[in-house]
Every structure is written in structure tokens, then in C-alpha cells.
C-alpha positions as a printed Julia matrix, in Angstrom:
477×3 Matrix{Float64}:
  -0.02  -0.04   -0.09
   1.18   3.35   -0.95
   1.17   6.53    1.06
  -2.31   7.61    2.04
  -3.01  11.29    2.08
  -6.01  13.35    3.25
  -7.62  16.08    0.94
 -10.52  18.36    1.21
 -13.52  17.61   -1.05
 -14.97  20.87   -1.94
 -18.91  21.14   -1.4
 -20.74  22.54   -4.38
 -20.75  26.44   -4.29
 -21.42  27.08   -7.94
 -23.8   25.74  -10.57
 -21.53  23.87  -13.18
 -24.1   21.52  -14.66
 -24.03  21.76  -18.3
 -24.47  19.97  -21.39
 -21.95  17.14  -20.51
 -21.95  15.78  -17.01
 -18.42  14.61  -17.9
 -17.26  18.31  -17.5
 -18.71  18.52  -14.11
 -22.09  18.53  -12.46
 -21.8   20.35   -9.2
 -25.23  21.69   -7.72
 -27.34  22.17   -4.89
 -30.76  21.02   -4.32
 -32.99  22.79   -1.72
 -29.78  24.25   -0.04
 -28.08  27.69   -0.34
 -24.57  28.78    0.59
 -23.33  31.21    3.09
 -19.78  32.32    3.23
 -18.11  32.26    6.61
 -15.35  34.68    7.49
 -12.25  34.36    9.89
 -13.12  30.91   10.85
 -10.95  27.86   10.6
 -13.35  25.07   10.1
 -15.02  26.14    6.82
 -15.1   29.0     4.64
 -18.83  28.25    3.28
 -21.81  26.84    4.97
 -24.68  25.1     3.23
 -28.14  25.83    4.84
 -31.72  24.41    4.03
 -34.02  26.47    2.18
 -37.23  27.16    4.16
 -40.03  24.71    4.55
 -43.68  25.37    4.19
 -46.9   25.2     6.54
 -50.46  25.35    5.5
 -51.57  29.04    5.79
 -54.88  29.2     4.06
 -56.88  27.07    1.47
 -59.25  28.22   -1.2
 -59.5   25.0    -3.36
 -58.42  26.68   -6.72
 -54.97  27.53   -8.25
 -53.56  30.72   -7.27
 -53.56  33.21  -10.38
 -51.87  36.28   -8.44
 -51.0   37.78   -5.17
 -50.39  41.11   -3.83
 -49.77  42.61   -0.32
 -51.36  46.01    0.54
 -50.11  47.4     3.78
 -50.56  44.41    6.24
 -53.46  42.86    4.15
 -52.79  40.19    1.55
 -55.11  39.78   -1.48
 -55.28  36.59   -3.76
 -56.9   35.67   -6.88
 -57.5   31.84   -6.8
 -59.62  30.46   -9.5
 -62.38  32.97  -10.33
 -62.53  34.53   -6.97
 -60.69  37.3    -5.31
 -59.9   36.87   -1.68
 -58.77  39.17    1.24
 -56.42  37.04    3.58
 -56.35  37.88    7.15
 -52.89  37.46    9.18
 -54.49  34.25   10.59
 -55.17  32.85    7.15
 -59.02  33.46    7.22
 -60.44  34.37    3.84
 -62.96  36.84    2.81
 -64.57  36.33   -0.85
 -64.69  39.62   -2.41
 -65.89  38.69   -5.99
 -65.52  37.32   -9.21
 -62.4   37.61  -11.29
 -63.19  35.83  -14.91
 -60.62  33.76  -16.53
 -58.16  31.14  -15.93
 -54.68  32.6   -16.65
 -52.51  34.58  -14.35
 -53.53  38.08  -13.46
 -51.38  41.4   -13.19
 -52.13  43.22   -9.86
 -51.12  46.61   -8.61
 -51.98  48.88   -5.79
 -52.24  52.77   -6.78
 -52.52  54.17   -3.2
 -56.32  53.99   -3.15
 -57.34  51.16   -5.4
 -56.44  47.58   -5.86
 -56.27  47.14   -9.77
 -56.4   43.57  -11.31
 -55.74  42.83  -15.02
 -57.06  39.45  -16.2
 -56.98  38.09  -19.64
 -60.62  39.43  -20.72
 -61.46  42.09  -18.19
 -59.77  44.42  -15.59
 -61.15  45.14  -12.24
 -60.8   47.62   -9.36
 -61.24  47.09   -5.69
 -61.98  50.22   -3.75
 -61.29  51.27   -0.02
 -64.85  49.87    0.75
 -63.82  46.58   -0.61
 -66.3   46.92   -3.45
 -65.04  44.99   -6.57
 -66.08  46.29  -10.11
 -65.16  45.91  -13.65
 -63.42  48.71  -15.53
 -65.98  49.78  -18.02
 -64.94  53.34  -19.24
 -65.56  53.27  -23.09
 -62.06  54.78  -23.49
 -60.39  51.96  -21.48
 -58.64  49.33  -23.72
 -57.97  45.84  -22.23
 -54.3   45.71  -21.24
 -51.88  43.08  -20.56
 -50.04  44.68  -17.5
 -50.52  47.35  -14.9
 -48.32  49.5   -12.76
 -48.68  52.84  -10.99
 -46.66  55.96  -10.38
 -47.79  58.96   -8.23
 -51.29  57.29   -7.69
 -51.81  57.1   -11.53
 -52.42  53.6   -12.94
 -50.62  52.79  -16.0
 -51.66  50.04  -18.47
 -49.73  48.48  -21.4
 -51.73  47.51  -24.63
 -50.9   44.15  -25.97
 -49.22  43.65  -29.17
 -48.25  47.28  -29.44
 -45.88  49.75  -27.92
 -48.65  51.92  -26.61
 -49.7   52.51  -22.86
 -52.65  54.35  -21.35
 -53.09  55.91  -18.02
 -56.07  56.58  -15.7
 -56.98  59.68  -13.86
 -55.21  60.36  -10.72
 -56.26  57.91   -8.0
 -59.14  56.67  -10.11
 -58.44  53.54  -12.21
 -62.0   53.57  -13.38
 -61.94  56.81  -15.18
 -59.94  57.42  -18.55
 -59.33  60.04  -21.28
 -59.06  58.85  -24.81
 -55.92  61.15  -25.27
 -54.18  59.96  -22.2
 -51.96  57.5   -24.01
 -48.33  57.4   -25.37
 -46.01  54.81  -27.23
 -42.71  53.27  -26.09
 -41.51  53.23  -29.61
 -37.54  53.28  -29.44
 -37.6   49.87  -31.53
 -41.18  49.57  -32.47
 -41.63  46.53  -30.39
 -44.75  45.27  -28.48
 -45.08  45.69  -24.62
 -44.55  42.58  -22.51
 -45.03  44.59  -19.18
 -44.72  47.87  -17.44
 -43.15  48.04  -14.03
 -42.6   50.91  -11.56
 -39.67  51.51   -9.14
 -37.42  54.48   -7.84
 -40.06  56.96   -9.02
 -39.8   55.9   -12.73
 -41.47  53.45  -15.31
 -39.88  50.58  -17.18
 -41.37  49.47  -20.19
 -40.31  45.95  -21.01
 -40.91  45.15  -24.69
 -39.95  42.17  -27.05
 -36.85  43.8   -27.81
 -36.07  46.77  -25.66
 -36.48  48.13  -22.18
 -37.52  51.85  -22.16
 -37.44  54.31  -18.94
 -40.0   56.78  -18.47
 -41.0   59.36  -15.92
 -43.92  61.4   -14.75
 -43.61  64.9   -16.19
 -46.86  66.33  -14.89
 -47.31  68.15  -18.28
 -51.03  68.56  -18.94
 -51.19  67.21  -22.46
 -48.62  64.51  -21.87
 -48.07  63.23  -18.19
 -45.43  60.72  -19.06
 -42.01  61.52  -20.89
 -39.22  59.13  -21.92
 -36.09  59.47  -20.12
 -33.08  60.88  -21.98
 -31.25  57.44  -21.56
 -30.42  54.91  -23.94
 -32.77  51.97  -24.06
 -31.34  48.62  -23.18
 -31.6   46.31  -26.23
 -32.83  43.26  -24.18
 -36.11  41.81  -24.99
 -38.31  40.41  -22.29
 -39.96  36.93  -22.8
 -42.28  36.65  -19.81
 -44.21  39.09  -17.89
 -44.54  36.7   -14.94
 -40.7   36.36  -14.64
 -40.39  40.07  -14.29
 -40.0   40.9   -10.7
 -38.26  43.63   -8.49
 -35.85  41.93   -6.45
 -33.12  43.8    -4.13
 -33.94  47.2    -5.87
 -33.55  45.82   -9.48
 -35.68  43.96  -11.98
 -34.93  40.34  -12.8
 -36.47  38.83  -15.82
 -36.21  36.13  -18.49
 -34.96  37.96  -21.65
 -33.28  37.72  -25.01
 -30.36  39.62  -26.02
 -31.5   41.95  -28.9
 -28.11  41.43  -30.77
 -27.2   37.85  -30.27
 -30.56  36.37  -29.71
 -29.7   34.09  -26.78
 -32.03  33.5   -23.81
 -30.9   34.07  -20.38
 -31.87  35.66  -17.12
 -31.24  39.48  -17.08
 -30.92  41.86  -14.18
 -31.54  45.62  -14.72
 -28.55  47.86  -13.93
 -29.25  51.56  -14.3
 -30.56  51.95  -17.8
 -29.16  48.66  -18.97
 -29.44  45.02  -18.04
 -26.81  42.4   -17.33
 -27.08  38.5   -17.7
 -26.98  36.65  -14.5
 -27.71  32.99  -15.66
 -24.88  30.47  -16.04
 -24.64  28.39  -19.33
 -26.27  25.45  -17.51
 -29.46  27.4   -16.78
 -29.39  28.86  -20.25
 -29.34  25.52  -21.66
 -32.82  24.93  -19.92
 -34.05  28.13  -21.35
 -32.98  27.56  -24.94
 -34.53  24.11  -24.91
 -37.8   25.3   -23.53
 -40.56  25.55  -26.15
 -42.63  28.45  -24.89
 -40.66  30.99  -22.53
 -43.69  33.24  -22.02
 -45.09  30.32  -19.76
 -42.2   30.75  -17.13
 -42.98  32.46  -13.99
 -40.86  33.38  -10.88
 -41.33  34.32   -7.16
 -38.87  36.32   -5.1
 -38.53  36.17   -1.26
 -36.03  36.73    1.42
 -34.75  34.26    4.19
 -32.36  35.48    7.05
 -30.67  38.11    4.81
 -30.61  36.16    1.56
 -32.76  37.31   -1.49
 -33.9   34.64   -3.8
 -35.29  34.75   -7.24
 -36.99  31.38   -8.06
 -37.8   30.79  -11.61
 -39.88  27.9   -12.9
 -40.25  26.42  -16.52
 -43.42  24.71  -15.92
 -43.07  20.98  -16.51
 -39.38  21.1   -16.49
 -37.28  22.59  -13.62
 -37.39  25.32  -11.05
 -33.98  27.06  -10.2
 -33.16  29.96   -7.71
 -30.58  32.48   -7.62
 -29.15  33.65   -4.24
 -28.54  37.41   -4.95
 -26.06  37.6    -2.11
 -23.92  35.06   -3.63
 -25.04  34.86   -7.27
 -25.26  30.98   -6.84
 -27.94  29.09   -8.56
 -29.65  26.18   -7.09
 -32.34  23.58   -7.85
 -35.6   23.89   -6.06
 -38.12  21.14   -6.34
 -41.05  19.62   -4.4
 -41.27  15.91   -3.79
 -38.92  13.09   -3.84
 -36.83  11.37   -6.86
 -34.25   8.62   -6.92
 -30.71   9.61   -5.77
 -29.43   8.28   -9.08
 -31.81  10.83  -11.16
 -31.25  14.22  -12.09
 -32.8   16.91   -9.78
 -35.02  18.32  -12.39
 -38.84  19.02  -11.45
 -40.74  21.88  -10.3
 -41.04  23.71   -6.96
 -44.8   24.26   -6.51
 -44.75  28.18   -6.01
 -46.91  29.94   -8.43
 -47.04  33.27   -6.46
 -45.51  35.07   -3.66
 -46.71  37.83   -1.35
 -46.29  38.94    2.34
 -49.07  39.02    4.87
 -47.88  40.99    7.72
 -44.66  39.16    8.8
 -45.94  36.05    6.99
 -44.22  35.25    3.54
 -46.71  33.58    1.68
 -46.41  31.16   -1.45
 -49.54  30.55   -3.67
 -49.39  26.93   -5.06
 -51.25  25.11   -7.74
 -53.34  23.03   -5.42
 -55.21  26.18   -4.3
 -53.46  26.49   -1.13
 -51.54  29.33    0.34
 -48.26  28.15    2.36
 -46.09  30.09    4.81
 -42.34  29.81    4.31
 -40.58  29.04    7.51
 -36.87  28.48    7.91
 -37.68  26.71   11.0
 -39.55  23.99    9.26
 -37.85  21.32    7.51
 -40.64  19.65    5.53
 -43.13  20.77    2.84
 -46.45  20.79    4.73
 -45.87  17.35    5.86
 -44.21  16.15    2.68
 -40.54  15.21    2.25
 -37.93  17.72    1.26
 -34.87  16.59   -0.59
 -31.51  18.51    0.23
 -28.77  17.26   -1.95
 -25.17  18.38   -2.66
 -23.53  17.06   -5.74
 -19.76  17.99   -5.29
 -17.25  19.0    -7.88
 -15.53  16.16   -9.83
 -12.45  14.72   -8.4
 -10.04  14.05  -11.27
  -6.57  12.39  -10.83
  -5.47  13.27  -14.37
  -4.46  11.36  -17.34
  -3.17   7.81  -16.85
  -3.55   8.18  -12.96
  -5.64   5.88  -10.72
  -6.21   5.96   -6.99
  -8.0    4.28   -4.12
 -10.49   6.42   -2.04
 -10.35   4.64    1.23
 -12.23   7.02    3.47
 -14.88   9.66    2.88
 -15.97  12.0     5.72
 -18.71  14.64    5.91
 -18.58  17.51    8.52
 -22.26  18.49    9.48
 -24.18  19.78   12.27
 -24.8   16.73   14.27
 -27.3   15.59   16.96
 -30.08  17.19   15.13
 -32.59  14.33   15.56
 -36.32  14.95   16.47
 -37.78  13.51   19.83
 -40.1   11.19   17.93
 -41.4   10.02   14.5
 -39.48  10.3    11.26
 -36.06  12.21   11.83
 -35.59  10.64   15.39
 -32.65   8.86   13.93
 -31.68  11.04   10.8
 -29.35   9.73    8.04
 -27.36  11.34    5.44
 -26.94   9.21    2.27
 -23.84   9.07    0.09
 -23.5    7.72   -3.62
 -20.57   8.06   -5.98
 -20.31   8.01  -10.01
 -17.05   6.99  -11.69
 -18.32   7.68  -15.16
 -19.22  11.25  -15.25
 -22.69  10.97  -13.71
 -24.0    8.41  -16.01
 -24.4    5.57  -13.35
 -24.51   5.99   -9.56
 -23.54   3.55   -6.76
 -26.2    2.12   -4.31
 -26.54   4.81   -1.7
 -24.81   4.19    1.68
 -26.2    5.91    4.92
 -24.39   7.29    7.91
 -25.83   8.94   11.04
 -26.55  12.67   11.65
 -26.95  11.85   15.42
 -29.91  11.5    17.33
 -31.24  14.36   19.39
 -28.31  15.66   21.55
 -25.62  13.24   19.92
 -23.33  16.04   19.01
 -20.04  13.86   18.59
 -21.72  11.86   15.62
 -19.79  11.5    12.56
 -20.74  10.61    8.94
 -17.8    8.49    7.63
 -17.77   5.78    4.76
 -15.02   3.32    3.98
 -13.84   1.7     0.97
 -14.95   3.71   -2.1
 -12.62   1.77   -4.22
 -10.6    2.74   -7.34
 -11.19   5.74   -9.58
  -9.53   7.95  -11.98
 -12.51  10.44  -11.95
 -15.3   10.53   -9.3
 -18.27  12.47   -8.37
 -19.79  12.44   -4.85
 -23.37  13.14   -3.89
 -24.81  13.6    -0.5
 -28.4   13.7     0.41
 -30.79  14.27    3.45
 -34.41  13.53    3.36
 -35.3   13.63    7.03
 -37.27  16.55    8.25
 -34.32  17.89   10.48
 -32.01  20.83   10.46
 -29.34  20.24    7.58
 -26.25  22.25    7.72
 -23.24  20.92    5.45
 -19.88  22.25    6.84
 -17.07  20.24    4.74
 -16.05  17.09    3.38
 -12.75  15.3     2.98
 -11.32  11.94    1.71
  -8.39   9.8     2.17
  -6.6    8.81   -1.05
  -3.83   6.48   -2.16
  -2.49   7.38   -5.53
  -1.2    4.24   -7.82
   0.36   6.32  -10.53
């Protein structure tokens, strides 16, 4: 036997999964990374994404949510509900249609744009359809200075309502975002100005107060990035993030506005999913914050959900339900909409329920959450082979529950020696029963390899904190 050396095994801190798994497949599933400074034990910790508890139930798919002060409003099925802080619902009336709605609050009224009609909810909680003859059915809504602004579908034109009254319109109160003669995808408001997201450009406008033309285009160059999905366009950490297409090169990606422009924030592995998806107008996103980390979570329906942590720019997989440890972590996280309700962070799901995100909960309303780390590939180089005699994982131990599932929690390990094409039978190690802080997860005899990928997984509903990993190696030549 040759000399055995101990080496660190890096945990995944970036998303490198691409077109070929042989090139690497490091990724995180339902975990996020947090750097640690001035500590000797580790430089980065992996923490669990929040679990969910049932908050309210309506029985119909959530089509849109918005918070107004301390109150939450949700369109589920064909009904508009006011949701109290304890989850009780008040039915406020009918919202026709089946598709997602766009919602905005102009300071006095809640405005709802559905696919066929638009509605206003006033301060007396009276819901009414907008019927002004000068109103043209829009495809999005935003507000600035208590004025509601609406974009017209398939054109660059937009209209605006009377001050603080989204039921009243003037036929001459319209303008055109026409830098590139493209069609409006949506309008959004932030920092005292408007951004018109078109199929080819992003145009900034502001309120001028002019009697004949209330809104004026800012004297800034338009960003030549087209928006591909209204439902992906969210204000996160003071900038908008959206799925777009470069007006010059034509490639799809996730972009973040920066001043008057926009920069791509998606890695090639995510861009691959976007390029292969048949209709990106169907994708949708939610944004939320957990313990100082802001997340933008993007879903391609029927395909995959991936989230970006804006504090680290690391993308992770998010998904509901279980899947084999040898399978790809593709699938959806069932989160259609997001809003706050007082201090509660509320996810609207496809099952008609509203769920509260909670970082102290480690299951998904009673269902299993898979938390998985695929480590960067270990390669010994050309014409070299070695034996991995021991593999160790440093975690927070002693996290077992008092009773039930998770009372004797386990961490699973599997390896691939052929670039992720096949995986070994999972082997388990302990996470420690409650109070067993000196437990250790160690596996022996990983066998010979020239390239190897290690995967760790926890499915028990317990606090899951990954700190570092290591292996003992004997190189043969």
C-alpha cells in the first residue's frame, strides 16, 4: 500500500451542470450557501431552504397575489380573496378567466388585469369591472404617483387613468414606447420611474406632470434586451430580474437591470434549459427573502425550478417531492405566486393552498424535502488511478427529533465514476439522534477511480447544515 493522504472535498458552491456531465455537475438542491469569514473550520456553509406550513386554503389554483399594507389579496380560481393574518379568507367577488393576473395598488385602489377583463377594488372592498368606453383591455399594470398605467398588448402603446381613479380614462391619455417599435410585455414601476419591458428593448419613462402628456421618456439609451415573460419580471433587491433575449445575439438568459441597461446573471447550465424550452412566455418566478438572503426562483413549467441567491449569485435547484438519488434533480417547486401577509411570507401553489415559508420548518407541509449536494468532480489526471479509502462529511450533528421520522436521521452518499451516467447504491451514515453532537458521517472503501463525483443527500425533516467534506486517497500512478 502506498502513502495515503487526506484531501478536502469541496462542497458545491456554484452551478456547473452543463451539456456534458463529464465536464462536471456540481449543484445544490434545496440548499443555499453562506460564506463564513475568519473561521478555521470552513469557508462556506450550506443551509436548508425554508420549509412550508399550510396558511390558507381556497381550493383553486392561485392566479396572483399582492400585499397592501398588512393585508394580502389573492386571486384563486375565479374569486378574489382578502386573506387575514391568521389565514382566514373573505370572498370579495368574481375575477373571470383562468390565466395569471397582473395586480397593482395605486395608493387608493387595487387594480387587477385578467386576460379578458380588468377590475378595481376600492377602499370599501367593492369589486367592479372597469367599463369606461375609453379603456382598452391591457396586458399589464403598474402605478406611479397614484396614477395607474396600462400597456396594450401587441403594441408599444400604453394608457393611464385619472389620478387615484383607475375607473376613469381620457381617450387622449396615451403614449408609445417606440424606440424599437416592439410590443409591450409589461410595465413596472420602481424608484420613481417606469420601465416598459418590450419584446426587444427596455424603455425608462418618468412622470412629467405635463397637462397634455403626463409621461415622458427619459433621455437614456434603451437597453436592447427583450423580455420573454411578464410573469418572470420581478423587483428583487432594488433591481428587476426577468427572462430575456439579447437583442443582438438572440440568446435566452436571465437578466438583471442595472441603471438603464441590463446584465445577464444566468450561467450556461441554466441557459441550456431556457434554450430548450418551447415557450418561455409560460415561465414564472417568485422572489422572497430568508435570513438576509434574497432569492429569485424561476420555474419552467413541467421542466425545472432554479433559484438565484442574490447575495452570492449562486443558482440552485428547487423542487417539491422526492426522486431517486441516481436521477437528475429536475422538476418543479410548486410555487406559483408570492406575497407577504404582515410578517408572513406566503407562497400560492397550484393546489389552491397558500403556504407560509418558515426557515425553522424542515418539511413541505408534511411532505419530504430532498436536500442534496453534488460535489465538484475529483480527477486524478491522465493515466492516473487511485483508491479512496475513506470519505468523511462534517455537518451539524445531534439534530434528531424527539419522535417520529427524523428521530434517527441519516445522510446518504452515492458516487459516480463515469461522469454521472450511473451511480452507486446509496450508503447511509448517522446525523446523530437528539443531543448526539459527537456523531460523525464516515464511509470506508470507495474503491479505485480516476474520476469520481460524490453526492450527499438528506431527506429526514431535520436541520440540515453541511460544513465540509474530505477523503483519504492512495494514488497508484
